[in-house]
N, C-alpha and C positions, 0 to 999 in steps of 0.2 A: 211737516216738510220731509220730503224724501231724502234718505241718506243723512238723517239728523245725527246719528251716532258718528258717522264718518266725519261730518263737518265739525262736530264738537271735539272729536279726537284731534283733528288738525289744528283747531283753535287752541286747544290746551297745549299741544306741542309748540305752537307758535308763541304762546304766552310764556311758557317756561324756557323755551330756547332763547327768545329775545331778552329774557331776564339777565342772561350772562352779559349781553352787550350793555344793558342798563346799569348793571353792577360796575362794569369796567368804566363806563362814562361817569357815574356818580362818585367813584373813588377819587376823582380829581378835585372834589369839593368837600369830602367828608373823610375823617379817619375811619378805617375799615370796620372795626367792631362797633363803633358808635353809629355808623351808617346802618349796619345790620339791626342794631337796637331800635333806631328810629323807624326802620321799615316795619318792625313787628309791633311797635307802639300803635301805629295807625291800623295795621292789619288786624290786630287783636280786637280793637274797638269795633271794626266792621264785622268781624266774625261773631263777636258776642251779640251784636244786634241781630244778626241773621239767626243765630241759635235761639234767641229769645222768641223769634217769630216762627221759626220752622220746626222747633222741637218742644217737647213738654218737660225737658230736663236742662235747665239753664246752668246748673251747678253740679259738679261731681259730688257723690255722697259715699262715705265710707273710705276706709284705708286703701282698698284695692283701686278704686276709681281715681283717687288722688295720686296714687303711685303711678297709674297709667299715664295721666297727664304730665306728671313730673318727669317720667322717662322720656316722653315725647318732647317736652320742653327743653330738657337738658341735652339730649342726643340729636334729635331731628331738627329742632329749631335753633338752639343756641350753638351747640357744638358744630353742626354741619355748616351753618351760615357764617359763624365767626371764622372758621378755618378757610372756607371758600372765599370770603371777602378778602382775607389777608393774602391768600395765594394768588388771587386774580389781580392783585396790584402789579404783578410782574410776569404775567403770562397772558395769552390771548383768550378771547371769549370761546373760540372753537376748541382749543386744547382743554380749557377748563371743563367745557360741556362734555367732551369725550371722556375725560378722566372720571367725571361724575357718573357717566353711563356705566361705569364698572359696578355701581352699587347693586343692581340686580344680580350680578355675578357673585359678589361677595356675600350677599345675604344667605344663600344656601350653605355656604361654608361655615358661617357663624351659626346658622340654625343647627347644623350637624354637631357643633361643639356645645351649644347651650340648650337645644331641644332634643332630648333623648329619642323621641319618636321619629325624628327626621333621619332619613338614610341618604347616603350619597354614593352613587354607583361609580364604577371606574371611569365611565364616560363623563360623569359629572365632575370628577376630579380633573379630567383633561380640559373640561370647559372652564373650570376655575383657573387652571394654569394658562390657558389661552388668554383669559382676561388679564392676568398679570403680565403676560408677555406683551400684550397690546399696550399696557401702561409703560412697560420698559421701552418699547419702540418709541412711544411719545416722548418720554423723558430723556432717552439716550444718555444714560449715566456713563460718564467717563471721568478719569482723574481730573481733567481740566474743568469739567462742569461742576464736580464736587468742590474743588478748590475755589472756583470762581463764584460759587453760590447760585449758578443757573438752575440747579436742581431743586433748590429750596422752595420756590413758589409752587412748583408742581407737586412737591411732597406735601405741602399744606393742602392742596386740592385733593390729593389722594387720601389724606387723613380725614378730610371732609366726607368723602365717599364712605370711608370706614365708619365714621360716626353715624352716618345715615343708616347704613346697613345694620350696625349694632342696635340702633334705636328701633328699627323695624322688627328685629328678632326679640328684643327685650319686651316690647309692647305686646308681642304675641304670647309671651310667657305669662303676662299678667292676666289672670282670668277675671276680667271685669267687663260688664256690659254698659256701654255709654254711647249715646248717639254721636255719630262721627262729627257733626258740626260742633257739638259741645266739647268733645275731646280736642278737636283742632283749635278751637277758640282759647281754651284754657292752657293748652300747650304753648300757644303763642304768647299768652300773658306771662307764663312762667319763663319761657324762652327770652322774652324781652327784658325781664328783671335780671336774669342771669347775664345777658349780653351787656346791660348797663353796668353790672358789677364787674364784669371782665374788662370793659372799656376803662372804668375808673382804675382798676388794678394795673392796667397796662399804661397808665399815665396819659391816656387820651383825654382831650378836653374840648369844650365848646370853642376854644380859641382856634382850634384846627378846622373849624367849619367855615366854609365860604358860601354865603348866601348868593346864589346865582340861578338864573332860570334853568339852565341845563341840569344842575344838581337837584333842584327841587322837582323838576319834571321826572328825573330818574327815580327819585324817592317815591313820588306819587304813583308812578307806573308800577314799581316793584310792590308797593303796599296794596294798591287797589287792583291792578291788573294781574300781576303774576301771583300774588298771595291770595287775596280775597276771592276774586273772580275765578282764578285758576283752580283753587281748591273746591269751589262750588261745582265747577264743571267736573273736576276729578271725582267727587263723591257721586255725582249723577252717573258718570260713565262706569264707575266701579260697580254700581248696582246693576248696570245694563250689560256690561261686557265681561266683568270679572278681573281678578288680579293679574292673570297672565297677559291679557291684552293691554292692560294699563301699563305694565312694565315696558311695553314697546314704545311708550312715549319717550323714555330715556334715550331711544335710538333715533327718534325723529327730531327731538329738540336740538341736537348738535348741528343739524342742517340749518335750522333757523339761526342758531348762534353764529355759525360761520358766515352766513350770508349777511346778516345785519352787522356783524363785526367788520366785515370787509366794506360794506356800503357806508357805514356811519363813522367808523373808527380807523379805516384804512388798514385793517389787519390783513395779513397775507395767509391764505390757506395753502399750506404746502403738502406735498405728496406724503410725507411721513405722518401727518395728522390723519389723512384719509386711510392710510394703511393701518395705523393704530386703531382707528375706529372699526374697521372691518374685522380685525382680529378679536377685539372685545365683543363685537356683535356675534361673531362665530362662537365664542365661548358661551354667550347667553343662549344661543340656539341649541347647543349641545346639552346644556343644563336643563332646559325647558322643552326638550324635543317631544317628549310624550304628551305633556300638557298642551303644547302648541298643536300637535296632530289631533288631539282629542277636541280642542276648542275651535279649530278652523271652520268646521261646518256651521257651528253656532255663531261664530264671528261673522261669516259671510251673510248669514240670515239677518243678524242684528244690524249690520251696516246697510242692508238694503231695505229694511223696514221703513214704512212711511211714518 
């Protein structure tokens, strides 16, 4: 099919963008951390099945490979999603998606701190500062918002973005070779275990679960659509387009989050959200300007291939 990569890219952005709306909808029926744990119980089973069929390595081997999946499970699966689900209880889908889009901006900053080979130019520093300014525009910290607690949910979402960025950098530091589906499947297994432990520690219980069609539909969509199918598309596109282009998904996803949040949840998309998004995206472009310029010809060719 012509423009296969372009269609797959849009589908991935749609799956991950609408996930913010599904999270928001499902939180009316599940405690937040337990909701995230249930999501990855199901997603892990699906990904393990896929890894068994698609790869010759169903299980990690050796200390480094287990460390790799442990880092992914703790930071990218458990930390990111627990904080995101908690934060999204009291903020809109669009704002959560825009704050999360800061992850590709934070990653180079953490890489500079933890990966000695990574260098950050003066323009790169400006890019990171722009990203943080974008979040400040979104959160609008004031004495009133701090005292009233309005800033807390957005702070949780910001912490989720930090957890994801740290996880991305730490996994890069682990010199282990493991098929991506196997790594993702076992990261989901470990992440689900950590999420269940965190849920129990925070005194969440099954008594807080309300079995209803909208809640179950949100859970299934997040597990099968956003997690299993989404990551399968991600792995395919990563091999075809590369990491720079894949990062752009973070900047298309908020559009889907905003639209579906408005359509299904009645959320309002205000001008401040749009301005914050534009500032964060400008920071990403500054950080990745050379890589984007170098990859544009290949991206245009890849998107137009049959």
